[in-house]
C-alpha positions in Angstrom: 22.2 28.5 31.0 20.7 25.2 32.2 18.3 25.1 29.3 21.1 25.6 26.8 23.1 22.8 28.5 20.3 20.2 28.4 19.3 21.2 24.8 22.8 20.7 23.5 22.8 17.1 24.9 19.5 15.9 23.5 17.3 16.6 26.5 15.1 19.6 27.2 14.5 21.2 23.9 11.8 23.8 23.5 9.4 22.3 26.0 7.2 19.3 26.6 6.2 18.9 22.9 9.8 18.3 21.9 10.4 15.9 24.8 7.3 13.9 23.7 8.5 13.7 20.1 12.0 12.6 21.3 10.5 10.0 23.5 8.2 8.6 20.8 11.1 8.5 18.4 13.3 6.6 20.8 10.5 4.1 21.6 9.9 3.6 17.9 13.6 2.9 17.3 13.6 0.4 20.1 10.5 -1.4 18.7 12.2 -1.6 15.3 15.4 -3.0 16.9 13.4 -5.6 18.8 11.5 -6.5 15.7 14.7 -7.2 13.8 15.9 -9.4 16.6 12.6 -11.3 16.7 12.8 -11.8 12.9 16.3 -13.1 13.1 15.6 -15.5 15.9 12.5 -16.7 14.0 14.5 -17.2 10.8 17.2 -19.1 12.6 14.7 -21.3 14.3 12.9 -22.0 11.1 16.2 -23.0 9.4 17.1 -25.4 12.1 13.6 -26.9 12.0 13.5 -27.3 8.3 17.0 -28.7 8.3 16.0 -31.4 10.8 12.6 -32.3 9.1 13.2 -31.9 5.4 15.7 -34.8 4.9 13.2 -37.3 6.3 10.5 -35.9 3.9 12.6 -35.9 0.7 12.3 -39.3 -1.2 15.6 -41.1 -1.3 17.3 -39.0 1.3 19.0 -41.9 3.1 22.2 -40.0 3.8 23.5 -39.9 7.3 24.4 -36.6 8.9 27.7 -35.0 7.8 29.3 -35.0 11.3 28.6 -38.7 12.1 30.2 -40.9 9.4 33.8 -41.9 9.2 34.0 -40.8 5.6 33.4 -37.1 4.6 30.1 -36.2 3.2 31.5 -35.4 -0.2 32.9 -38.9 -0.6 29.7 -40.8 0.4 27.7 -42.5 -2.3 24.2 -41.2 -3.0 22.6 -44.7 -2.9 
């Protein structure tokens, strides 16, 4: 009875071999989830870094930041 109960809820199974497979599968899923998080954080960091550095590298980019000027960005002149 106890073996049926644990097998129906994902634990137990047919012995140590099934437990090992389940454990490895869960660990692999966790590694994949963490890799997606690392990739997302790296992409966001790169976007912030490029957004801060790129305007100073582009020739003729003398525009101030959008949130600082009194006039909206779309109304500023490009000179």
